[in-house]
Gaussian input, Z-matrix of N, CA and C with variables (Angstrom, degrees):
# hf/3-21g

backbone

0 1
 N
 C     1     B1
 C     2     B2     1     A1
 N     3     B3     2     A2     1     D1
 C     4     B4     3     A3     2     D2
 C     5     B5     4     A4     3     D3
 N     6     B6     5     A5     4     D4
 C     7     B7     6     A6     5     D5
 C     8     B8     7     A7     6     D6
 N     9     B9     8     A8     7     D7
 C    10    B10     9     A9     8     D8
 C    11    B11    10    A10     9     D9
 N    12    B12    11    A11    10    D10
 C    13    B13    12    A12    11    D11
 C    14    B14    13    A13    12    D12
 N    15    B15    14    A14    13    D13
 C    16    B16    15    A15    14    D14
 C    17    B17    16    A16    15    D15
 N    18    B18    17    A17    16    D16
 C    19    B19    18    A18    17    D17
 C    20    B20    19    A19    18    D18
 N    21    B21    20    A20    19    D19
 C    22    B22    21    A21    20    D20
 C    23    B23    22    A22    21    D21
 N    24    B24    23    A23    22    D22
 C    25    B25    24    A24    23    D23
 C    26    B26    25    A25    24    D24
 N    27    B27    26    A26    25    D25
 C    28    B28    27    A27    26    D26
 C    29    B29    28    A28    27    D27
 N    30    B30    29    A29    28    D28
 C    31    B31    30    A30    29    D29
 C    32    B32    31    A31    30    D30
 N    33    B33    32    A32    31    D31
 C    34    B34    33    A33    32    D32
 C    35    B35    34    A34    33    D33
 N    36    B36    35    A35    34    D34
 C    37    B37    36    A36    35    D35
 C    38    B38    37    A37    36    D36
 N    39    B39    38    A38    37    D37
 C    40    B40    39    A39    38    D38
 C    41    B41    40    A40    39    D39
 N    42    B42    41    A41    40    D40
 C    43    B43    42    A42    41    D41
 C    44    B44    43    A43    42    D42
 N    45    B45    44    A44    43    D43
 C    46    B46    45    A45    44    D44
 C    47    B47    46    A46    45    D45
 N    48    B48    47    A47    46    D46
 C    49    B49    48    A48    47    D47
 C    50    B50    49    A49    48    D48
 N    51    B51    50    A50    49    D49
 C    52    B52    51    A51    50    D50
 C    53    B53    52    A52    51    D51
 N    54    B54    53    A53    52    D52
 C    55    B55    54    A54    53    D53
 C    56    B56    55    A55    54    D54
 N    57    B57    56    A56    55    D55
 C    58    B58    57    A57    56    D56
 C    59    B59    58    A58    57    D57
 N    60    B60    59    A59    58    D58
 C    61    B61    60    A60    59    D59
 C    62    B62    61    A61    60    D60
 N    63    B63    62    A62    61    D61
 C    64    B64    63    A63    62    D62
 C    65    B65    64    A64    63    D63
 N    66    B66    65    A65    64    D64
 C    67    B67    66    A66    65    D65
 C    68    B68    67    A67    66    D66
 N    69    B69    68    A68    67    D67
 C    70    B70    69    A69    68    D68
 C    71    B71    70    A70    69    D69
 N    72    B72    71    A71    70    D70
 C    73    B73    72    A72    71    D71
 C    74    B74    73    A73    72    D72
 N    75    B75    74    A74    73    D73
 C    76    B76    75    A75    74    D74
 C    77    B77    76    A76    75    D75
 N    78    B78    77    A77    76    D76
 C    79    B79    78    A78    77    D77
 C    80    B80    79    A79    78    D78
 N    81    B81    80    A80    79    D79
 C    82    B82    81    A81    80    D80
 C    83    B83    82    A82    81    D81
 N    84    B84    83    A83    82    D82
 C    85    B85    84    A84    83    D83
 C    86    B86    85    A85    84    D84
 N    87    B87    86    A86    85    D85
 C    88    B88    87    A87    86    D86
 C    89    B89    88    A88    87    D87
 N    90    B90    89    A89    88    D88
 C    91    B91    90    A90    89    D89
 C    92    B92    91    A91    90    D90
 N    93    B93    92    A92    91    D91
 C    94    B94    93    A93    92    D92
 C    95    B95    94    A94    93    D93
 N    96    B96    95    A95    94    D94
 C    97    B97    96    A96    95    D95
 C    98    B98    97    A97    96    D96
 N    99    B99    98    A98    97    D97
 C   100   B100    99    A99    98    D98
 C   101   B101   100   A100    99    D99
 N   102   B102   101   A101   100   D100
 C   103   B103   102   A102   101   D101
 C   104   B104   103   A103   102   D102
 N   105   B105   104   A104   103   D103
 C   106   B106   105   A105   104   D104
 C   107   B107   106   A106   105   D105
 N   108   B108   107   A107   106   D106
 C   109   B109   108   A108   107   D107
 C   110   B110   109   A109   108   D108
 N   111   B111   110   A110   109   D109
 C   112   B112   111   A111   110   D110
 C   113   B113   112   A112   111   D111
 N   114   B114   113   A113   112   D112
 C   115   B115   114   A114   113   D113
 C   116   B116   115   A115   114   D114
 N   117   B117   116   A116   115   D115
 C   118   B118   117   A117   116   D116
 C   119   B119   118   A118   117   D117
 N   120   B120   119   A119   118   D118
 C   121   B121   120   A120   119   D119
 C   122   B122   121   A121   120   D120
 N   123   B123   122   A122   121   D121
 C   124   B124   123   A123   122   D122
 C   125   B125   124   A124   123   D123
 N   126   B126   125   A125   124   D124
 C   127   B127   126   A126   125   D125
 C   128   B128   127   A127   126   D126
 N   129   B129   128   A128   127   D127
 C   130   B130   129   A129   128   D128
 C   131   B131   130   A130   129   D129
 N   132   B132   131   A131   130   D130
 C   133   B133   132   A132   131   D131
 C   134   B134   133   A133   132   D132
 N   135   B135   134   A134   133   D133
 C   136   B136   135   A135   134   D134
 C   137   B137   136   A136   135   D135
 N   138   B138   137   A137   136   D136
 C   139   B139   138   A138   137   D137
 C   140   B140   139   A139   138   D138
 N   141   B141   140   A140   139   D139
 C   142   B142   141   A141   140   D140
 C   143   B143   142   A142   141   D141
 N   144   B144   143   A143   142   D142
 C   145   B145   144   A144   143   D143
 C   146   B146   145   A145   144   D144
 N   147   B147   146   A146   145   D145
 C   148   B148   147   A147   146   D146
 C   149   B149   148   A148   147   D147
 N   150   B150   149   A149   148   D148
 C   151   B151   150   A150   149   D149
 C   152   B152   151   A151   150   D150
 N   153   B153   152   A152   151   D151
 C   154   B154   153   A153   152   D152
 C   155   B155   154   A154   153   D153
 N   156   B156   155   A155   154   D154
 C   157   B157   156   A156   155   D155
 C   158   B158   157   A157   156   D156
 N   159   B159   158   A158   157   D157
 C   160   B160   159   A159   158   D158
 C   161   B161   160   A160   159   D159
 N   162   B162   161   A161   160   D160
 C   163   B163   162   A162   161   D161
 C   164   B164   163   A163   162   D162
 N   165   B165   164   A164   163   D163
 C   166   B166   165   A165   164   D164
 C   167   B167   166   A166   165   D165
 N   168   B168   167   A167   166   D166
 C   169   B169   168   A168   167   D167
 C   170   B170   169   A169   168   D168
 N   171   B171   170   A170   169   D169
 C   172   B172   171   A171   170   D170
 C   173   B173   172   A172   171   D171
 N   174   B174   173   A173   172   D172
 C   175   B175   174   A174   173   D173
 C   176   B176   175   A175   174   D174
 N   177   B177   176   A176   175   D175
 C   178   B178   177   A177   176   D176
 C   179   B179   178   A178   177   D177
 N   180   B180   179   A179   178   D178
 C   181   B181   180   A180   179   D179
 C   182   B182   181   A181   180   D180
 N   183   B183   182   A182   181   D181
 C   184   B184   183   A183   182   D182
 C   185   B185   184   A184   183   D183
 N   186   B186   185   A185   184   D184
 C   187   B187   186   A186   185   D185
 C   188   B188   187   A187   186   D186
 N   189   B189   188   A188   187   D187
 C   190   B190   189   A189   188   D188
 C   191   B191   190   A190   189   D189
 N   192   B192   191   A191   190   D190
 C   193   B193   192   A192   191   D191
 C   194   B194   193   A193   192   D192
 N   195   B195   194   A194   193   D193
 C   196   B196   195   A195   194   D194
 C   197   B197   196   A196   195   D195
 N   198   B198   197   A197   196   D196
 C   199   B199   198   A198   197   D197
 C   200   B200   199   A199   198   D198
 N   201   B201   200   A200   199   D199
 C   202   B202   201   A201   200   D200
 C   203   B203   202   A202   201   D201
 N   204   B204   203   A203   202   D202
 C   205   B205   204   A204   203   D203
 C   206   B206   205   A205   204   D204
 N   207   B207   206   A206   205   D205
 C   208   B208   207   A207   206   D206
 C   209   B209   208   A208   207   D207
 N   210   B210   209   A209   208   D208
 C   211   B211   210   A210   209   D209
 C   212   B212   211   A211   210   D210
 N   213   B213   212   A212   211   D211
 C   214   B214   213   A213   212   D212
 C   215   B215   214   A214   213   D213
 N   216   B216   215   A215   214   D214
 C   217   B217   216   A216   215   D215
 C   218   B218   217   A217   216   D216
 N   219   B219   218   A218   217   D217
 C   220   B220   219   A219   218   D218
 C   221   B221   220   A220   219   D219
 N   222   B222   221   A221   220   D220
 C   223   B223   222   A222   221   D221
 C   224   B224   223   A223   222   D222
 N   225   B225   224   A224   223   D223
 C   226   B226   225   A225   224   D224
 C   227   B227   226   A226   225   D225
 N   228   B228   227   A227   226   D226
 C   229   B229   228   A228   227   D227
 C   230   B230   229   A229   228   D228
 N   231   B231   230   A230   229   D229
 C   232   B232   231   A231   230   D230
 C   233   B233   232   A232   231   D231
 N   234   B234   233   A233   232   D232
 C   235   B235   234   A234   233   D233
 C   236   B236   235   A235   234   D234
 N   237   B237   236   A236   235   D235
 C   238   B238   237   A237   236   D236
 C   239   B239   238   A238   237   D237
 N   240   B240   239   A239   238   D238
 C   241   B241   240   A240   239   D239
 C   242   B242   241   A241   240   D240
 N   243   B243   242   A242   241   D241
 C   244   B244   243   A243   242   D242
 C   245   B245   244   A244   243   D243
 N   246   B246   245   A245   244   D244
 C   247   B247   246   A246   245   D245
 C   248   B248   247   A247   246   D246
 N   249   B249   248   A248   247   D247
 C   250   B250   249   A249   248   D248
 C   251   B251   250   A250   249   D249
 N   252   B252   251   A251   250   D250
 C   253   B253   252   A252   251   D251
 C   254   B254   253   A253   252   D252
 N   255   B255   254   A254   253   D253
 C   256   B256   255   A255   254   D254
 C   257   B257   256   A256   255   D255

   B1=1.4637
   B2=1.5527
   B3=1.3052
   B4=1.4416
   B5=1.5277
   B6=1.3084
   B7=1.4606
   B8=1.5167
   B9=1.2975
   B10=1.4644
   B11=1.5184
   B12=1.3159
   B13=1.4636
   B14=1.5055
   B15=1.3221
   B16=1.4899
   B17=1.5102
   B18=1.3369
   B19=1.4547
   B20=1.4952
   B21=1.3344
   B22=1.4693
   B23=1.5272
   B24=1.3218
   B25=1.4697
   B26=1.5179
   B27=1.3335
   B28=1.4549
   B29=1.5195
   B30=1.3024
   B31=1.4662
   B32=1.5091
   B33=1.3367
   B34=1.4444
   B35=1.5073
   B36=1.3269
   B37=1.4682
   B38=1.5028
   B39=1.3357
   B40=1.4866
   B41=1.5240
   B42=1.3428
   B43=1.4762
   B44=1.5312
   B45=1.3325
   B46=1.4752
   B47=1.5292
   B48=1.3120
   B49=1.4867
   B50=1.5260
   B51=1.3145
   B52=1.4652
   B53=1.5123
   B54=1.3367
   B55=1.4770
   B56=1.5234
   B57=1.3145
   B58=1.4691
   B59=1.5461
   B60=1.3243
   B61=1.4791
   B62=1.5253
   B63=1.3322
   B64=1.4616
   B65=1.5237
   B66=1.3315
   B67=1.4613
   B68=1.5313
   B69=1.3298
   B70=1.4926
   B71=1.5216
   B72=1.3318
   B73=1.4780
   B74=1.5314
   B75=1.3151
   B76=1.4607
   B77=1.5238
   B78=1.3452
   B79=1.4667
   B80=1.5127
   B81=1.3396
   B82=1.4638
   B83=1.5120
   B84=1.3703
   B85=1.4526
   B86=1.5067
   B87=1.2954
   B88=1.4504
   B89=1.5129
   B90=1.3209
   B91=1.4725
   B92=1.5318
   B93=1.3256
   B94=1.4679
   B95=1.5212
   B96=1.2894
   B97=1.4734
   B98=1.4896
   B99=1.3184
   B100=1.4631
   B101=1.5033
   B102=1.3174
   B103=1.4686
   B104=1.5196
   B105=1.3516
   B106=1.4748
   B107=1.5231
   B108=1.3507
   B109=1.4703
   B110=1.5363
   B111=1.3390
   B112=1.4736
   B113=1.5323
   B114=1.3321
   B115=1.4504
   B116=1.5119
   B117=1.3311
   B118=1.4738
   B119=1.5059
   B120=1.3205
   B121=1.4526
   B122=1.5313
   B123=1.3231
   B124=1.4846
   B125=1.5334
   B126=1.3266
   B127=1.4685
   B128=1.5000
   B129=1.3411
   B130=1.4656
   B131=1.5248
   B132=1.3354
   B133=1.4813
   B134=1.5323
   B135=1.3037
   B136=1.4685
   B137=1.5251
   B138=1.3436
   B139=1.4649
   B140=1.5204
   B141=1.3230
   B142=1.4599
   B143=1.5363
   B144=1.3054
   B145=1.4381
   B146=1.5470
   B147=1.3228
   B148=1.4823
   B149=1.5118
   B150=1.3295
   B151=1.4641
   B152=1.5253
   B153=1.3179
   B154=1.4494
   B155=1.5191
   B156=1.3132
   B157=1.4496
   B158=1.5256
   B159=1.2989
   B160=1.4431
   B161=1.5197
   B162=1.3133
   B163=1.4790
   B164=1.5139
   B165=1.3281
   B166=1.4543
   B167=1.5279
   B168=1.3359
   B169=1.4731
   B170=1.5365
   B171=1.3389
   B172=1.4738
   B173=1.5180
   B174=1.3115
   B175=1.4755
   B176=1.5271
   B177=1.3106
   B178=1.4434
   B179=1.5185
   B180=1.3144
   B181=1.4505
   B182=1.5374
   B183=1.3266
   B184=1.4702
   B185=1.5160
   B186=1.3082
   B187=1.4362
   B188=1.5052
   B189=1.3072
   B190=1.4710
   B191=1.5226
   B192=1.3229
   B193=1.4844
   B194=1.5316
   B195=1.3278
   B196=1.4524
   B197=1.5205
   B198=1.3379
   B199=1.4783
   B200=1.5230
   B201=1.3258
   B202=1.4573
   B203=1.4964
   B204=1.3334
   B205=1.4477
   B206=1.5453
   B207=1.3284
   B208=1.4494
   B209=1.5584
   B210=1.2901
   B211=1.4661
   B212=1.5498
   B213=1.3111
   B214=1.4577
   B215=1.5391
   B216=1.3194
   B217=1.4623
   B218=1.5511
   B219=1.3121
   B220=1.4582
   B221=1.5317
   B222=1.3237
   B223=1.4517
   B224=1.5194
   B225=1.3255
   B226=1.4533
   B227=1.5300
   B228=1.3274
   B229=1.4854
   B230=1.5131
   B231=1.3395
   B232=1.4646
   B233=1.5472
   B234=1.3177
   B235=1.4458
   B236=1.5260
   B237=1.3387
   B238=1.4684
   B239=1.5335
   B240=1.3270
   B241=1.4846
   B242=1.5143
   B243=1.3243
   B244=1.4530
   B245=1.5156
   B246=1.3360
   B247=1.4786
   B248=1.5041
   B249=1.3340
   B250=1.4665
   B251=1.5203
   B252=1.3307
   B253=1.4705
   B254=1.5236
   B255=1.3247
   B256=1.4680
   B257=1.5128
   A1=108.46
   A2=117.63
   A3=119.06
   A4=111.51
   A5=116.83
   A6=121.51
   A7=114.91
   A8=117.45
   A9=121.89
   A10=106.23
   A11=116.71
   A12=120.92
   A13=109.93
   A14=114.10
   A15=120.27
   A16=109.95
   A17=116.34
   A18=121.01
   A19=108.77
   A20=115.25
   A21=121.19
   A22=108.50
   A23=116.64
   A24=121.78
   A25=105.45
   A26=116.33
   A27=119.99
   A28=109.31
   A29=113.77
   A30=121.67
   A31=112.88
   A32=116.58
   A33=120.23
   A34=109.50
   A35=117.37
   A36=119.22
   A37=109.72
   A38=117.87
   A39=120.40
   A40=112.39
   A41=117.23
   A42=118.56
   A43=110.09
   A44=117.90
   A45=118.82
   A46=111.44
   A47=117.52
   A48=118.96
   A49=108.90
   A50=120.33
   A51=121.78
   A52=110.17
   A53=117.39
   A54=119.75
   A55=111.12
   A56=116.68
   A57=121.44
   A58=109.79
   A59=116.67
   A60=119.56
   A61=110.77
   A62=116.72
   A63=121.02
   A64=110.94
   A65=115.79
   A66=121.53
   A67=111.32
   A68=114.56
   A69=118.78
   A70=112.10
   A71=116.73
   A72=120.85
   A73=109.29
   A74=117.87
   A75=121.64
   A76=111.22
   A77=118.06
   A78=120.13
   A79=112.78
   A80=115.96
   A81=120.92
   A82=112.16
   A83=116.73
   A84=121.64
   A85=115.09
   A86=118.10
   A87=122.23
   A88=112.27
   A89=114.91
   A90=120.73
   A91=108.71
   A92=114.36
   A93=121.01
   A94=107.42
   A95=118.01
   A96=121.12
   A97=108.44
   A98=115.74
   A99=120.11
   A100=111.82
   A101=114.86
   A102=121.10
   A103=109.28
   A104=116.84
   A105=118.16
   A106=113.60
   A107=117.03
   A108=119.66
   A109=112.76
   A110=115.08
   A111=118.85
   A112=111.03
   A113=115.06
   A114=118.88
   A115=110.20
   A116=116.22
   A117=120.69
   A118=110.21
   A119=114.15
   A120=120.32
   A121=110.92
   A122=114.20
   A123=122.91
   A124=103.81
   A125=115.80
   A126=120.45
   A127=109.41
   A128=118.06
   A129=119.42
   A130=110.83
   A131=116.31
   A132=121.94
   A133=105.55
   A134=116.95
   A135=119.25
   A136=114.65
   A137=116.57
   A138=119.65
   A139=114.58
   A140=117.12
   A141=121.64
   A142=111.55
   A143=115.21
   A144=120.83
   A145=112.38
   A146=113.55
   A147=121.57
   A148=105.15
   A149=115.87
   A150=120.33
   A151=108.17
   A152=115.87
   A153=119.24
   A154=112.75
   A155=114.84
   A156=121.04
   A157=108.34
   A158=115.69
   A159=119.95
   A160=110.72
   A161=115.00
   A162=119.96
   A163=107.45
   A164=115.32
   A165=120.94
   A166=108.29
   A167=114.41
   A168=118.97
   A169=108.10
   A170=114.60
   A171=120.83
   A172=113.22
   A173=117.12
   A174=122.77
   A175=113.66
   A176=116.52
   A177=121.02
   A178=109.71
   A179=115.31
   A180=122.15
   A181=107.00
   A182=115.43
   A183=121.74
   A184=107.35
   A185=117.98
   A186=124.29
   A187=110.01
   A188=117.27
   A189=123.60
   A190=108.09
   A191=115.88
   A192=120.60
   A193=106.60
   A194=115.27
   A195=121.27
   A196=113.15
   A197=116.12
   A198=120.64
   A199=107.61
   A200=116.50
   A201=121.43
   A202=109.50
   A203=117.95
   A204=119.16
   A205=111.18
   A206=116.19
   A207=121.48
   A208=110.67
   A209=118.13
   A210=123.05
   A211=112.18
   A212=118.35
   A213=120.96
   A214=109.36
   A215=118.73
   A216=121.19
   A217=112.56
   A218=114.98
   A219=121.32
   A220=111.71
   A221=117.23
   A222=121.69
   A223=112.37
   A224=116.96
   A225=120.83
   A226=110.89
   A227=116.28
   A228=120.04
   A229=109.40
   A230=117.05
   A231=120.42
   A232=110.69
   A233=116.32
   A234=120.57
   A235=112.81
   A236=115.22
   A237=119.10
   A238=111.57
   A239=115.85
   A240=118.25
   A241=111.31
   A242=117.21
   A243=120.93
   A244=111.63
   A245=116.41
   A246=120.20
   A247=110.18
   A248=118.07
   A249=122.61
   A250=112.84
   A251=117.48
   A252=120.52
   A253=112.91
   A254=117.00
   A255=119.05
   A256=112.31
   D1=115.66
   D2=-177.08
   D3=-122.55
   D4=-88.12
   D5=177.33
   D6=55.74
   D7=50.75
   D8=170.96
   D9=-107.00
   D10=132.64
   D11=176.67
   D12=-131.31
   D13=135.85
   D14=-178.03
   D15=-133.68
   D16=148.76
   D17=174.54
   D18=-130.85
   D19=133.15
   D20=-178.65
   D21=-127.91
   D22=135.35
   D23=172.18
   D24=-71.33
   D25=139.04
   D26=175.71
   D27=-111.91
   D28=133.10
   D29=-176.38
   D30=-94.87
   D31=-10.75
   D32=-179.31
   D33=-115.90
   D34=-173.80
   D35=177.17
   D36=-69.00
   D37=150.66
   D38=178.15
   D39=-55.30
   D40=-41.28
   D41=-177.71
   D42=-65.59
   D43=-35.50
   D44=179.49
   D45=-66.75
   D46=-44.33
   D47=-178.40
   D48=-69.18
   D49=-37.80
   D50=-179.86
   D51=-66.92
   D52=-41.18
   D53=176.01
   D54=-58.84
   D55=-41.55
   D56=-179.12
   D57=-64.87
   D58=-47.58
   D59=-179.38
   D60=-63.86
   D61=-43.91
   D62=178.95
   D63=-57.36
   D64=-46.01
   D65=-178.99
   D66=-60.83
   D67=-44.82
   D68=-177.98
   D69=-68.01
   D70=-42.87
   D71=179.51
   D72=-62.75
   D73=-47.17
   D74=-179.19
   D75=-65.60
   D76=-36.72
   D77=178.73
   D78=-67.00
   D79=-20.96
   D80=179.06
   D81=-98.47
   D82=13.32
   D83=175.05
   D84=88.82
   D85=10.41
   D86=-179.86
   D87=-95.63
   D88=179.16
   D89=177.75
   D90=-121.58
   D91=149.52
   D92=-174.88
   D93=-144.80
   D94=125.37
   D95=173.79
   D96=-132.58
   D97=141.70
   D98=178.58
   D99=143.67
   D100=-173.26
   D101=179.47
   D102=-136.06
   D103=-161.65
   D104=-176.32
   D105=-75.52
   D106=2.11
   D107=178.17
   D108=-104.96
   D109=-45.47
   D110=-178.30
   D111=-165.45
   D112=161.83
   D113=178.43
   D114=176.06
   D115=-165.24
   D116=178.84
   D117=-145.71
   D118=166.02
   D119=-176.35
   D120=-149.72
   D121=163.01
   D122=178.89
   D123=-143.09
   D124=126.72
   D125=179.95
   D126=-129.37
   D127=118.61
   D128=177.08
   D129=-73.62
   D130=145.38
   D131=171.77
   D132=-131.42
   D133=166.88
   D134=179.52
   D135=-60.14
   D136=-22.13
   D137=-179.15
   D138=-108.12
   D139=5.90
   D140=178.02
   D141=136.31
   D142=164.26
   D143=-174.12
   D144=-78.36
   D145=150.34
   D146=170.86
   D147=-110.98
   D148=126.51
   D149=178.49
   D150=-124.09
   D151=147.07
   D152=178.76
   D153=-169.24
   D154=-177.20
   D155=176.66
   D156=-136.23
   D157=166.03
   D158=-178.35
   D159=-142.38
   D160=159.93
   D161=171.11
   D162=-146.47
   D163=153.47
   D164=-179.66
   D165=-124.57
   D166=131.32
   D167=173.54
   D168=-160.56
   D169=145.00
   D170=177.84
   D171=47.73
   D172=53.02
   D173=178.69
   D174=54.99
   D175=33.12
   D176=178.71
   D177=-135.34
   D178=134.39
   D179=176.38
   D180=-104.31
   D181=120.62
   D182=179.80
   D183=-106.86
   D184=127.37
   D185=179.06
   D186=-120.42
   D187=127.47
   D188=174.80
   D189=-115.33
   D190=121.16
   D191=175.83
   D192=-88.47
   D193=121.04
   D194=-177.45
   D195=-97.96
   D196=-21.43
   D197=178.64
   D198=-150.54
   D199=136.88
   D200=177.00
   D201=-154.97
   D202=159.77
   D203=174.18
   D204=-62.47
   D205=139.50
   D206=-176.12
   D207=-58.25
   D208=-34.58
   D209=-175.97
   D210=-79.38
   D211=-3.74
   D212=-175.64
   D213=-103.37
   D214=108.91
   D215=-177.26
   D216=-70.97
   D217=149.41
   D218=178.98
   D219=-56.35
   D220=-37.77
   D221=-178.94
   D222=-61.87
   D223=-36.93
   D224=177.97
   D225=-68.71
   D226=-40.05
   D227=176.74
   D228=-62.31
   D229=-44.94
   D230=-178.66
   D231=-61.57
   D232=-42.79
   D233=178.78
   D234=-60.09
   D235=-44.82
   D236=178.79
   D237=-66.54
   D238=-36.42
   D239=177.23
   D240=-63.65
   D241=-42.86
   D242=178.89
   D243=-58.84
   D244=-42.78
   D245=179.26
   D246=-62.17
   D247=-44.14
   D248=-175.64
   D249=-71.71
   D250=-24.28
   D251=-178.29
   D252=-82.24
   D253=-11.14
   D254=-178.49
   D255=-82.23

């Protein structure tokens, strides 16, 4: 049971922010597929994987978490995403 959705304003070009996110996810052992319009990702954590998809439109990055560890609250995921997007 996941159903976490987040929206972030992006201050740079979509391709720049997606390249940054892709690099960070892959450097942490995850997988990332997609382009500056949409895609999906999988990120391992010590308590289980986080899976989701994203889309970009009108200077906004929308992230939907489709699978996450039950013990990991949506607010914590959102907080970590905000840190990584800066």
